[in-house]
N, C-alpha and C positions, 0 to 999 in steps of 0.2 A: 335376348340380344336384339338390338335395334334393327339390324338388317333382316333377321328372321321374322320379326313381328310386323315389319312394314314392306316385305318383299323387296328389300334393297332401296326403297325410297325413303328419304329423310322426311320426317314430319315438318310441317310449316314452321314450327318453333325452333327447329334445329339449325344451328349455324356451323359449329365445329366442335370437335371433342378430341380427347386424348385417352388412350387405353394402354395398359401394360398386360402382357400375357406370357405364359411360359409355353414352350413347345419343345418337341424332341429335337435333339442335335443329331442330324443325319450325317454330319461330317463334311457336307458339301453345301453350297448355297442353295436356297430354295428357289424353285422355278414355279411352274403352274400346279405343282402337286399340292395336295391338301395335307394338313397335319393330322396325324393319327395318334393313338395312344402310345405311350412309351413302351419300348421293349425292355426286357430284363437287362439291367445294368446300363441302360442308355441315359446319358446326361440330358439335363434340361438346359435350354438357353432362353434368354429373355427377349421378347419382342416388344417394341414400342410402336404404337400406331397413332397417327393423326388422321382425323376424318372430317371432311367438309361435306356439304350437301352433294357434291358431285364426285369427289375423289376419296379413296382410302389409300394411305401410304404407310408401309410398315418396314422397319429395320429390325433384323434379327441379329442379336449380339453386336449392336452398334453398326450394322451393315456388313460385318465380317462374314456372316453366314447367309447373307442375302438380303435383298430388298424386294418389296412388292408394291405395285401401283395398280389400282383398279378404278375404272371409270363407271360409275353407277348409272350414268345416262345411257351408255351403250352396252354395258355388261353388268346388270344388277346381280347376276349369279356368280360373279367373280371367277369367270372361266379363263380369262386371258390376262396374264401378268404383263403389264406394259412398261415395267421399270427399266428394262434394257433397250427398249425401242428408241432410236435416236430422235424421232419426232416428238417424243414426250419428255425430252431432257429438261426443258424449261419447267414443266409441271413438277418433275422430280425435284429440281432445285427449290422451287417454291414450297413444296410440301416438306422437304427436308428442313428448310428454314423455319417453318411453322413448328416442326417437331423439336428443333433445338431451342426455340423460344419457350416452350412449355417446360 
């Protein structure tokens, strides 16, 4: 993965990207917790991510199961989900727009 290979720093050639991944459906919106393997009889949900040099934004099940926003300049380890913080609402709107264009 890009983030693991570069310690969260995008290489100089990187501008933006889109990814799709499956994750476990915990029945509630995702917060700062990390996805782990599926439990027996647990459903999978799809997540779509758009990534820029600074930000990663993910929507799980179209946003119904949660959204995530990480700032790679301040938090390359993705420890603090900023998606619900009011001061990042403009970034969320911008990243959501980029995701919808893809």
